[in-house]
C-alpha positions in Angstrom: 331.7 207.0 144.6 333.7 204.1 143.1 333.1 205.5 139.6 334.6 208.9 140.6 337.6 207.2 142.1 338.1 205.2 138.9 337.8 208.5 136.9 340.5 210.0 139.1 342.8 207.1 138.4 342.2 207.2 134.6 343.2 210.9 134.1 346.3 210.2 132.1 346.9 213.3 130.0 350.5 214.6 129.9 349.2 218.2 129.8 349.3 219.3 133.4 346.8 222.2 132.7 344.2 219.8 131.3 344.8 217.3 134.0 344.5 219.8 136.8 341.3 221.3 135.3 339.8 217.8 135.1 340.7 217.0 138.7 339.3 220.3 139.8 336.0 219.6 138.1 335.8 216.2 139.8 336.0 218.0 143.2 332.6 219.7 142.7 330.6 216.6 143.7 333.3 214.6 145.4 333.0 213.0 148.9 335.9 213.4 151.4 337.8 210.3 150.4 337.7 211.3 146.7 338.8 214.9 147.6 341.8 213.5 149.5 342.7 211.3 146.5 342.4 214.2 144.2 344.6 216.4 146.4 347.2 213.6 146.5 347.1 213.4 142.7 347.6 217.2 142.4 350.6 217.1 144.8 352.0 214.1 142.9 352.1 216.2 139.8 355.2 217.8 141.3 356.7 221.2 141.8 356.1 222.3 138.2 352.4 222.6 139.0 352.8 225.4 141.6 352.5 228.4 139.1 349.3 226.8 137.6 347.9 226.2 141.1 348.4 229.8 142.1 346.7 230.9 138.9 343.7 228.6 139.5 343.6 229.8 143.2 342.4 233.2 141.8 339.7 231.6 139.6 338.0 229.0 141.8 336.0 229.1 145.0 334.9 226.7 147.8 336.2 223.2 147.9 338.4 223.7 144.8 340.1 226.7 146.4 340.7 224.7 149.6 342.2 221.7 147.9 344.5 224.1 145.8 345.6 225.8 149.0 346.4 222.6 150.8 348.3 221.3 147.7 350.4 224.5 147.6 351.2 224.1 151.3 352.1 220.4 150.8 354.3 221.3 147.8 356.2 223.6 150.1 359.1 225.8 149.1 358.4 225.8 145.4 355.0 227.5 146.1 356.5 230.5 147.8 357.8 232.5 144.7 354.5 232.3 142.8 352.6 233.2 146.0 354.8 236.2 146.5 354.2 237.3 143.0 350.5 237.0 143.6 350.7 239.0 146.7 352.5 241.8 144.8 350.1 241.7 141.9 346.7 241.5 143.6 345.7 243.3 146.8 342.5 241.1 146.8 344.6 237.9 147.1 347.5 239.3 149.2 346.2 238.0 152.5 345.6 234.6 151.0 349.1 234.4 149.6 350.7 235.7 152.8 348.7 233.2 154.9 349.7 230.2 152.6 353.3 231.4 152.7 353.2 231.5 156.6 351.8 227.9 156.6 354.7 226.7 154.4 
C-alpha cells in the first residue's frame, strides 16, 4: 500500500487529462485509504477538471465511477453545467447526471 501512496504523490504532470487517467488507473487495485487520497487529489485539481470528470464518468465503471461521482459532488457548483449537458445528450446517463446535480 505504501508504494501506491507514494505513486499518488509523485504524479506531477501538468496535463490534467494525463494526471486524471493515471489516478483513475491507480484506483483499480487501491485500498480504501488510497482511494480517499486519490479522490482528494482529483478534487484538488480544481474546478477546471469538471468537464473532464463528466467525460470520464461515461467511460469508466465501478470504483472509478464512484470516485468520479464523489469528486463532482465535492467540486460543487462548477459540476452542474457539464452534468446538465450530459443529461441532455445522453438518455443513458440522464438519471446519473440528475442524481449528482441533486446531491450538489
